[in-house]
C-alpha positions as CSV (number, residue, x, y, z in Angstrom):
1,M,12.6,-6.6,17.6
2,I,14.2,-3.9,14.4
3,V,18.2,-4.8,16.1
4,S,18.1,-7.7,15.2
5,N,17.8,-6.8,11.7
6,D,20.4,-4.5,10.5
7,K,18.6,-3.6,7.3
8,V,16.3,-2.6,8.6
9,T,17.5,-0.1,11.2
10,R,19.7,0.9,8.2
11,H,16.8,1.8,6.8
12,L,15.5,3.5,9.5
13,Q,18.3,5.8,10.4
14,N,18.8,6.7,6.5
15,F,15.4,7.6,6.2
16,A,15.0,9.8,9.3
17,G,18.6,10.4,10.3
18,L,17.7,8.2,13.2
19,T,21.0,7.6,16.0
20,D,21.9,4.6,17.6
21,K,20.5,6.0,20.4
22,D,16.9,6.8,18.8
23,I,16.7,3.0,17.5
24,A,17.4,1.9,20.8
25,E,14.7,3.7,22.2
26,A,12.2,2.5,20.3
27,Q,13.2,-1.4,19.6
28,P,10.2,-1.8,22.9
29,Y,7.8,-0.8,20.4
30,W,8.6,-2.5,16.7
31,R,7.7,-5.9,15.9
32,S,8.2,-8.7,13.1
33,R,5.4,-10.2,11.5
34,K,5.3,-12.9,8.6
35,I,1.6,-12.6,6.7
36,S,1.3,-14.9,4.1
37,K,0.0,-14.7,0.4
38,G,-3.3,-13.4,0.5
39,D,-3.6,-12.4,3.5
40,F,-4.0,-9.1,4.6
41,F,-2.5,-6.3,6.9
42,N,-5.4,-3.8,6.8
43,M,-8.8,-5.0,5.6
44,Q,-11.6,-2.3,4.6
45,S,-14.0,-0.5,6.6
46,M,-11.3,-1.2,9.9
47,V,-8.8,1.4,11.5
48,C,-5.4,1.1,10.1
49,N,-3.7,1.2,13.2
50,D,0.1,-0.1,12.2
51,L,2.4,1.0,10.3
52,G,4.9,-1.8,8.0
53,L,8.2,-1.3,6.4
54,V,8.6,-4.0,4.1
55,V,11.3,-6.8,5.2
56,K,9.8,-9.7,2.5
57,G,7.3,-9.3,-0.4
58,I,4.8,-7.3,-2.2
59,F,1.8,-6.1,-1.0
60,R,-1.3,-4.3,-3.1
61,I,-4.0,-1.7,-1.7
62,Y,-6.6,-2.0,-3.4
63,Y,-10.4,-1.6,-3.1
64,R,-13.4,-3.5,-4.3
65,D,-16.0,-1.5,-6.8
66,P,-19.7,-2.5,-5.5
67,A,-20.8,-1.9,-8.8
68,T,-19.1,-4.4,-11.0
69,E,-17.7,-5.9,-8.0
70,T,-14.5,-6.0,-9.3
71,D,-11.1,-4.7,-7.6
72,K,-9.2,-1.7,-8.8
73,N,-5.3,-1.2,-7.5
74,L,-4.5,2.0,-6.5
75,F,-0.5,1.5,-5.2
76,F,1.9,-1.6,-4.8
77,F,4.5,-1.2,-1.9
78,S,8.0,-3.5,-1.7
79,E,11.0,-4.7,0.1
80,D,12.3,-0.8,1.9
81,Q,8.8,0.8,2.2
82,F,6.5,1.6,4.5
83,V,2.9,-0.2,3.8
84,V,0.1,1.4,5.3
85,S,-3.4,3.4,4.6
86,F,-2.0,6.9,5.8
87,R,-5.2,8.9,5.7
88,S,-7.2,6.0,8.2
89,F,-3.0,5.4,10.5
90,I,-3.3,9.4,11.2
91,S,-7.3,10.4,11.0
92,R,-8.3,7.0,13.2
93,N,-11.0,6.8,10.8
94,P,-12.2,3.5,8.8
95,C,-10.0,2.2,5.7
96,W,-11.9,2.4,2.9
97,Y,-8.9,0.0,1.1
98,F,-8.0,-3.7,1.5
99,I,-3.9,-3.9,1.9
100,E,-3.1,-7.3,0.8
101,A,-0.1,-9.9,0.5
102,M,0.6,-10.9,-2.9
103,E,3.6,-12.9,-1.7
104,D,4.5,-14.4,1.1
105,S,5.8,-11.4,3.1
106,E,7.8,-9.9,6.0
107,I,7.1,-6.9,7.5
108,V,8.3,-5.0,10.9
109,F,5.8,-2.7,12.5
110,I,4.5,-0.2,15.4
111,S,1.6,0.7,16.8
112,Y,0.0,4.2,15.9
113,Q,0.0,4.8,19.7
114,D,3.9,3.4,20.7
115,L,4.6,6.3,16.8
116,N,3.5,8.8,19.0
117,N,5.1,8.0,22.1
118,L,8.3,8.2,20.7
119,Y,7.3,11.2,18.4
120,G,7.7,12.7,22.0
121,T,11.1,11.3,22.9
122,S,13.1,13.0,20.3
123,S,13.4,15.3,17.7
124,N,14.8,13.3,15.4
125,W,11.5,10.7,15.9
126,A,9.4,13.7,14.9
127,T,11.4,14.0,11.9
128,F,10.7,10.8,11.3
129,G,7.0,11.7,11.9
130,R,6.6,14.5,8.9
131,L,8.5,12.8,6.7
132,L,6.7,9.9,6.8
133,A,4.2,12.3,6.0
134,E,5.6,13.9,3.4
135,Q,6.1,11.1,1.8
136,F,2.5,9.7,1.7
137,F,1.1,13.0,0.4
138,A,4.3,12.6,-2.7
139,Y,3.0,9.1,-3.5
140,A,-1.0,10.1,-3.7
141,Q,0.0,13.3,-5.4
142,T,2.1,11.5,-8.1
143,R,-0.7,8.7,-8.5
144,T,-3.3,11.9,-9.6
145,E,-0.5,13.4,-11.4
146,E,0.2,10.1,-13.3
147,L,-3.6,9.5,-14.1
148,M,-4.2,12.8,-15.4
149,F,-1.2,13.9,-17.4
150,F,0.6,10.5,-18.5
151,T,-0.3,7.8,-20.8
152,H,-1.0,4.2,-20.1
153,E,2.6,3.2,-21.4
154,E,4.3,6.0,-19.3
155,R,2.2,5.3,-16.1
156,Y,3.6,1.3,-16.7
157,L,7.6,2.6,-17.2
158,R,7.3,4.6,-13.8
159,L,6.1,1.6,-12.7
160,L,8.9,-1.1,-13.5
161,K,10.9,2.6,-12.6
162,E,9.6,2.1,-8.7
163,H,8.8,-2.0,-9.0
164,P,11.6,-3.1,-10.8
165,N,11.0,-6.7,-11.1
166,I,6.8,-6.5,-10.4
167,V,6.0,-8.7,-13.4
168,D,8.2,-11.0,-12.5
169,R,6.2,-11.4,-9.1
170,I,2.3,-10.6,-9.5
171,P,-0.1,-11.5,-12.2
172,A,-0.5,-9.5,-15.1
173,Y,-4.1,-8.9,-14.6
174,H,-3.0,-6.8,-11.3
175,I,-0.7,-4.5,-13.1
176,S,-3.8,-3.8,-15.9
177,S,-5.6,-3.1,-13.2
178,Y,-3.8,-0.8,-11.9
179,L,-3.0,0.8,-15.0
180,G,-6.3,1.3,-15.3
181,I,-6.2,-0.9,-18.8
182,T,-7.2,-4.6,-19.8
183,N,-4.9,-7.4,-19.8
184,P,-5.1,-7.0,-24.7
185,S,-3.8,-3.4,-23.9
186,L,-0.9,-4.2,-21.2
187,S,0.6,-7.4,-23.9
188,R,0.7,-4.5,-26.6
189,I,2.8,-2.2,-24.8
190,R,5.0,-4.8,-23.4
191,K,4.9,-6.1,-27.0
192,R,5.4,-2.0,-28.2
193,L,8.3,-1.6,-25.6
194,R,9.8,-5.2,-26.5
195,A,10.4,-3.8,-30.1
196,T,11.7,-0.3,-29.6
197,P,15.8,-0.3,-29.5
198,D,17.6,0.3,-26.1
199,P,19.0,3.9,-26.8
200,D,21.9,2.3,-24.8
201,A,22.4,-1.1,-26.7
202,G,26.1,-1.2,-28.3
203,Q,27.8,2.0,-26.5
C-alpha cells in the first residue's frame, strides 16, 4: 500500500501535484512487490499490464537479437523512476522487450485498468497520465537522439548523470551493451575519463 511508504507518496505527489485525497482514493489500487535479481517485471511477447515505481533496485529493458542470440540493453530504470513497457501498456499489445531486475528489487505497481479508472476520479490523476506519457515520450526521443548525435563517451557520461552509481551496481558488459560498444572500448573510455583533470578540482 502506498500510504505506508512516505517516500513513494511524496514522489507521486511531486510528480503530478496529487493531493492527500488523490493518494487516499488510489490507495486500494497500488500494491507492493519484491522482484529477485534475474526475475522479470514483464516478459517479451506478453502485454505489459502494470505500471511500476522503483522503490529499491535497478531494472533493464532489453531485447534478444535472434540472429546473434545476444541481449541489447535499451534502458535502465532505478530508484524513483517509473518502469513499464509504455507502448505495450497503453496499446494492450504484446511487449517487444524483457524487463528484468538486475538486483533484488522492490516496486509499487498499479494495473492498467485501475490506473485508467483513477483517471476519471480527478483532474489530478488525469494530469498524472498525461505527464507519464510525456515522460516516456521524452525517454524514447532522448535515446534516439543520443544514438544519432552523441559519441559513446558522451552517452556514457549522460548515463552516469541519470544513474550516478550504476557502474558499482551492474556488470560492465551491461553498460557496454547499452552504449553499443565492446567491453575493451568501455574500459578505454573509463581510463580516459579518469586521466582527465577535474575542472572543479582545487576550487
